Residue, then its C-alpha position, 0 to 999 in steps of 0.5 A: m464565723n465572726q466578722t472581723i474588720v481588717p484594713a485589707a478588708s477581707v470580710l465575708h459576712p456570715t450567711a446565716a445572719f441574713a437567712r438567705p442563700v448566697k447568690m453571688r460570692g466574691e473571693k479575694v477580688t482584685v482589680h488593676y487598671g494598668a499599674k494602678q490597683a483599684l481593689f484589694e482582695v475583696n471578699l463579699e457574699i451577696p444574698e439572694r433576693q435582697v438589696t445590697a448597697l455598696i457605699g463609700p466615697s468617690g474612687c473607693g472601688k464600689s463601682t469597680f466591684l459592681r462592674c466585676l459582677n457581670r464582667m463589664n471591666d472586660t471592656i476596659e483596656g488594661a483592666r485585670v481582675g483577680g480572685m474569684i467571683t461565682l454566680d450560684g457557685e459557678d466561676i463567672y470568669d471561667p474562659t469557657l463561660d458565655v459572657v453574653e449569657l452572663r450579662a443576660r443573667v446579671g443585668m445592669v442599669f447605669q447612672k445615666p438613663n441610656p435608652f436605645p434610639k428606638s421606640i419604647f416597645d423596641n427598647v424592651a423587646y430588644g433583649p428577648r429578641i436577640h436571646g431568642l426568648a420569644r417564639s412569636k409576636s404575641d410572646i414578645e408583646e407579653i414580655v414587653v407589657t409584663s416588663l413595663r408593668r414590673a417597672g411601674l411604667f406601663e400605665e404611663v406609656k401604654d398609648r405611646l409604645h411606638e414613640a421614641g424612648t428618648g422622648l420620655s422624662g429622665g425618671q421614665q427613661q430610667r424605669l424604661c432601662i429597668a424594664r429593658a434589663i428585666a425583660v430577659s429574666p435576669e437573676v441579678i440586677l446591678m444598679d450604678e447610681p441609678c437615681s443620681a440624675l433624677d429629681p426627688i419625685a422620680t427617685a422616689k418612684v425608682e426606690e419604690l420599684i427597687d423594693e418591689l423588684r427584690q421580691n423576684y431579683t437579687i439587686v446590688i446598688v451603688t449609691h452616694s446617698m446614705q439616705q437611699a442606702a438606708r431606705v432601699s437596702q437590707i445589706t450595706a457594704m462600706f468601701h474605702l480606698g479599694n478595700l471592703v471595710e465592713v459589711g452587715p445588715t443595713e440597720k446595724m451599719f447605720q446605727n452601730p457600725d464596727d469600723k470608725r471609717t464607716q461611722d465617719y463616712i455615714t456621719g459626714r466627717f469625710g466623703 
């Protein structure tokens, strides 16, 4: 299927071009907040174990689309989601689907680090405990240590696991939140501007971590930073005024986009 760029942005990229199975798929996704429409019939395939970056100016709908992927918009009064979103072919808006289970499979890391007011250990152990993923204290300890290692944080905090997570630096807190997300063995990790509150050194550590995590997880990241999208993603999707303008391999999107709006945004003419 050839990719066609249209103003209403019903773009499905050809899976074969990415040589990865599709993990999540959005078809004709619309979102209304009350009377205001925020997304217009967005079609997007998210390939497995790749980083897909959602870019575009503020208010373009990229975070709205991200929140559709684990039904976070359900928590917003007046929000209505139309179309279909599937995870491994299963409709995640099926009324019989367990939303708590969905959010264990599709984890979320927010813009501002939000550790629980608990110890570092308990921050990571919380999810496995409530989801019944560990049968014993030693199981919990193994999950916590493994998750902190995968988040690149264990060596920095191993001697203070029972101190408050809120006492960590901003970058460490964000990596703690990533450890907390992966502790329940998700299949997909959503990241909404995960580095916007971090300094350059902490940002570099999180970006390095994202590159490592994609070996085991499907990652979707919203970012305002063109440089970050270019560094961490394999696929880039450009949103504008609630429409998906264009999607493709990141290198092509940055070097030779098909749509002038993508070119103008990447080169700083608007945004």
